C-alpha positions in Angstrom: 111.2 127.1 118.6 109.1 129.6 120.5 109.7 130.3 124.2 106.5 131.5 125.6 105.9 132.6 129.3 104.2 129.8 131.2 100.6 131.0 132.0 98.9 130.4 135.3 96.7 127.3 135.5 93.1 128.0 134.7 91.5 124.7 135.9 90.9 123.4 139.4 90.0 119.9 138.4 88.8 117.6 141.3 89.4 114.1 140.0 87.4 112.8 143.0 84.3 114.6 141.6 84.1 113.5 138.0 80.8 115.3 137.2 82.1 118.7 138.1 85.4 118.0 136.5 83.8 117.0 133.2 81.7 120.2 133.2 84.8 122.3 133.9 86.7 120.7 131.1 83.9 121.1 128.6 83.6 124.8 129.4 87.4 125.2 129.0 87.3 123.4 125.6 84.5 125.6 124.4 86.7 128.6 125.2 89.6 126.9 123.5 87.6 126.3 120.3 86.6 130.0 120.3 90.3 131.1 120.5 91.4 128.6 117.8 88.7 129.9 115.4 90.3 133.4 115.7 92.9 132.0 113.3 91.1 129.0 111.7 87.9 129.3 109.8 85.6 126.3 110.0 87.3 122.9 110.2 85.4 122.1 113.4 85.9 118.3 113.0 89.6 118.7 112.3 90.1 120.9 115.4 88.2 118.5 117.6 90.2 115.5 116.3 93.5 117.2 117.0 92.2 118.1 120.5 91.2 114.4 121.0 94.7 113.3 120.2 96.3 115.8 122.5 93.9 115.0 125.4 94.7 111.3 125.0 98.5 111.9 124.9 98.6 110.5 121.4 100.2 111.6 118.1 98.4 112.4 114.8 98.9 112.6 111.1 97.2 115.6 109.4 96.6 115.0 105.7 95.4 117.6 103.2 96.4 119.4 100.0 98.6 122.6 100.3 97.0 125.8 101.6 94.4 124.3 104.0 96.1 125.8 107.1 97.5 122.6 108.5 100.5 124.4 109.9 98.4 127.3 111.2 96.1 124.9 113.0 98.9 123.2 114.9 100.6 126.5 115.9 97.2 128.0 116.9 96.5 125.0 119.2 100.0 125.4 120.8 99.1 129.1 121.6 95.8 128.3 123.1 97.3 125.5 125.2 100.2 127.6 126.4 102.6 124.9 125.2 106.1 125.3 123.7 105.8 124.8 119.9 108.4 123.7 117.4 108.2 123.2 113.7 110.5 120.8 111.8 110.4 121.1 108.0 111.3 117.6 106.8 113.5 117.6 103.7 115.5 114.8 101.9 118.7 116.0 103.4 117.5 116.3 107.0 119.5 114.1 109.4 118.3 112.6 112.7 120.7 114.9 114.7 119.2 118.0 113.0 116.0 117.0 114.8 117.0 115.4 118.0 120.2 117.4 118.7 123.9 116.8 118.6 127.0 116.8 120.8 129.4 119.7 120.4 132.9 120.2 121.8 133.1 122.9 124.5 136.4 124.2 125.6 137.1 125.7 129.0 139.2 128.8 128.3 140.6 128.8 131.8 142.0 125.2 131.9 142.0 124.4 128.2 140.1 121.2 128.8 137.5 120.1 126.3 134.2 118.3 127.0 131.3 117.2 125.0 128.0 119.1 125.5 124.6 118.0 124.1 122.7 120.7 122.3 119.0 119.9 122.2 117.3 120.0 118.9 113.8 121.2 117.9 112.2 118.0 119.0 112.5 119.2 122.6 109.1 121.0 122.7 105.6 120.2 123.9 104.0 120.3 120.4 106.2 119.3 117.5 104.9 119.9 113.9 106.6 117.4 111.7 105.9 119.2 108.4 105.8 116.9 105.3 107.1 113.9 107.2 107.1 111.8 104.0 109.7 114.0 102.4 112.6 112.8 104.6 114.5 109.5 104.4 113.5 106.5 106.6 116.5 107.0 108.9 115.2 110.4 110.1 111.6 109.2 110.2 112.7 106.3 112.4 114.4 108.7 114.8 111.2 110.7 115.1 109.1 107.7 115.7 111.5 106.4 118.3 111.2 109.7 120.2 107.4 109.5 119.9 107.3 106.0 121.4 110.0 106.3 124.1 109.4 110.0 124.9 113.2 110.4 125.1 116.3 110.9 123.0 119.5 109.1 123.4 122.8 110.7 122.4 126.3 109.5 123.4 124.8 106.8 125.6 122.9 109.4 127.6 119.1 109.5 127.7 117.4 112.9 127.6 113.7 113.0 128.5 111.4 115.0 126.3 109.1 117.6 128.0 105.7 116.6 129.2 103.2 116.8 127.7 104.7 115.8 124.3 102.8 115.5 121.0 103.8 115.1 117.4 101.4 116.3 114.7 102.8 115.3 111.3 101.5 116.6 108.0 101.4 114.9 104.6 100.4 116.0 101.2 98.3 113.2 99.7 98.4 114.3 96.1 102.1 114.6 95.4 104.2 111.4 96.0 107.1 112.0 93.6 110.4 112.0 95.6 108.7 111.1 98.9 109.3 108.3 101.4 105.8 107.0 102.4 105.6 105.8 106.0 105.2 102.0 106.1 102.1 100.6 107.8 103.9 99.6 110.9 105.0 103.2 111.5 101.6 104.6 110.6 100.1 102.4 113.3 102.0 104.4 115.9 100.0 107.5 115.2 96.8 107.5 117.1 94.7 109.4 114.5 94.8 110.1 110.8 93.1 113.5 110.4 91.8 114.5 107.0 91.6 118.2 106.1 89.1 119.0 103.4 88.5 122.1 101.3 86.4 124.8 103.0 82.9 125.6 102.0 82.2 128.6 99.8 81.1 130.7 102.8 84.2 129.7 104.8 86.4 130.5 101.9 84.9 134.0 101.6 85.6 134.5 105.3 89.2 133.2 104.9 89.9 135.6 102.1 88.3 138.5 103.9 90.3 137.9 107.1 93.7 137.3 105.5 93.6 140.2 103.1 92.7 142.8 105.7 94.7 144.2 108.7 94.3 143.5 112.4 94.1 139.7 112.5 93.1 138.4 115.9 95.6 136.1 117.7 94.5 133.2 119.8 95.0 133.6 123.5 96.0 130.9 126.0 93.2 129.0 127.7 94.9 125.9 129.2 98.4 125.2 130.6 100.7 122.2 130.4 99.6 121.1 133.9 96.0 121.4 132.8 96.6 119.1 129.9 98.2 116.5 132.1 95.3 116.6 134.5 92.8 116.3 131.7 94.7 113.3 130.4 94.3 111.7 133.8 90.6 112.5 133.7 90.3 110.9 130.3 91.8 107.7 131.6 89.3 107.7 134.5 86.2 108.0 132.1 84.1 104.9 132.7 83.3 102.6 129.8 81.0 99.6 130.0 82.1 96.1 128.9 79.6 96.0 126.1 81.1 99.2 124.6 84.6 97.7 124.8 83.3 94.6 123.1 81.7 96.7 120.4 85.0 98.5 119.6 86.8 95.1 119.5 84.2 93.6 117.1 84.7 96.6 114.8 88.5 96.0 114.7 88.3 92.2 114.5 85.9 92.4 111.6 88.8 93.8 109.5 91.2 90.9 110.1 91.0 89.0 106.8 93.9 86.7 107.9 91.8 85.2 110.8 89.3 82.5 109.9 85.7 83.4 110.6 86.4 87.0 111.9 86.3 89.4 108.9 83.2 90.7 107.2 82.7 89.9 103.6 83.4 93.4 102.5 86.7 93.2 104.3 87.6 89.9 102.8 86.8 91.4 99.4 88.7 94.7 99.7 91.3 94.4 102.4 94.8 92.8 102.3 95.5 93.4 106.0 93.3 94.4 108.9 93.9 96.5 112.0 95.9 95.4 115.0 95.3 95.7 118.7 96.4 99.4 118.8 93.2 100.1 116.9 91.1 98.7 119.7 93.1 100.5 122.3 92.9 103.9 120.6 89.2 103.5 119.7 88.3 103.2 123.4 90.8 105.9 124.5 89.6 108.4 121.8 86.0 107.5 122.6 86.6 108.4 126.2 88.1 111.8 125.2 85.1 112.3 122.8 82.7 111.7 125.7 84.6 114.1 127.9 84.4 116.9 125.2 80.7 116.4 124.9 80.2 116.6 128.7 79.2 113.0 129.1 80.1 111.0 132.2 80.4 107.6 130.4 81.3 106.3 127.0 78.6 105.0 124.6 78.8 103.2 121.2 78.0 106.5 119.5 81.3 107.9 120.8 83.1 104.9 119.3 81.4 105.4 116.0 82.2 109.1 116.0 86.0 108.4 116.2 86.2 105.3 114.1 87.2 106.9 110.8 90.4 108.8 112.0 91.3 105.8 114.2 90.9 103.1 111.5 91.6 104.6 108.1 95.4 104.3 108.3 95.4 100.9 109.9 93.7 98.9 107.2 95.4 98.1 103.8 93.2 97.8 100.8 93.9 95.4 97.9 93.7 95.5 94.1 90.0 94.8 94.1 89.4 97.9 96.2 91.5 100.0 93.8 89.7 98.6 90.8 86.3 99.3 92.3 87.3 102.8 93.6 86.9 101.7 97.3 88.8 103.8 99.8 89.6 102.9 103.4 86.9 105.2 104.6 84.3 103.4 102.5 85.3 100.1 104.2 85.1 101.7 107.7 81.6 103.0 106.9 80.4 99.6 105.7 81.8 98.0 108.8 80.0 100.5 111.1 76.8 99.7 109.2 77.2 96.0 109.6 78.5 95.6 113.1 75.6 96.0 115.7 76.2 97.7 119.0 74.0 95.2 120.8 76.4 92.3 120.5 74.4 90.4 118.0 76.6 87.7 116.3 74.4 87.2 113.2 76.1 90.0 111.2 79.5 88.6 111.8 78.4 85.0 111.0 80.0 83.9 107.7 77.0 81.9 106.9 74.6 84.8 107.4 76.7 86.9 105.1 
């Protein structure tokens, strides 16, 4: 765990003047992106999605093969945000107390009396990197997910609040599943976004090799503070969204529910075993609000919903055997849903007879 000096706040957000506040946040985020890219080459979409989760107060899973700078991305974000960062390497022998903390016996040498004192674990940080979360047993995974949900840790009957803001960014290796403990769907649903990290382009890889094999690497500098993040989160919640945009997001989610008569699209009935729950609708709108804020918009549009649909939906739908046989992935299903569900509220596409 790193103890960094708390930088001075750089924003003077006036929540009563949304237009100027949105412009100020956008300028700050542009500076933040510049600082992150001192350490990270490319991956613009990944950086933005991680920022969206943080500005919404949500948690995210970052998936990618080894060597794609997932850990470096999280630590760089922590530096630019002036937040306390902690990394937990998940292993099969990691116990919940190794992460949350434990009670130790402390003896008063003057009186000889002994008392229990709680020693906080690495989870007591603003940004927690849960590295390879699927390599630890369900008991430890459950302890982390409880802390994520409740924002507190209980030990010896005493509740200890986690610092605010608090984010968990968990990494997974999607190609190696031997000896792992995959998170069940109910626990995956607690993560706001599922962020995919892809291979860099040839030009980006040339720059990566050039940077990392020379001396004098640049280090990201702090742009925002913890107080700034909390105020931006409040601004995200205030972002206006019209009813027709909310209905559009809900139609996208309800189109996946194959267990509800007359709701699901044909492609979902063919390829999904289970659809997304209400958290998908909530996070679609919340992430769309943050997306609009990052773009400098003063209200949410259907384009913002579509832009965030893949990381919000891909881990909340369960494909069936037909999808596996036909080589259909969750992202393929989400893409077909976005093509089929109109933003204008037309019911014909969702009409089973029309399909």
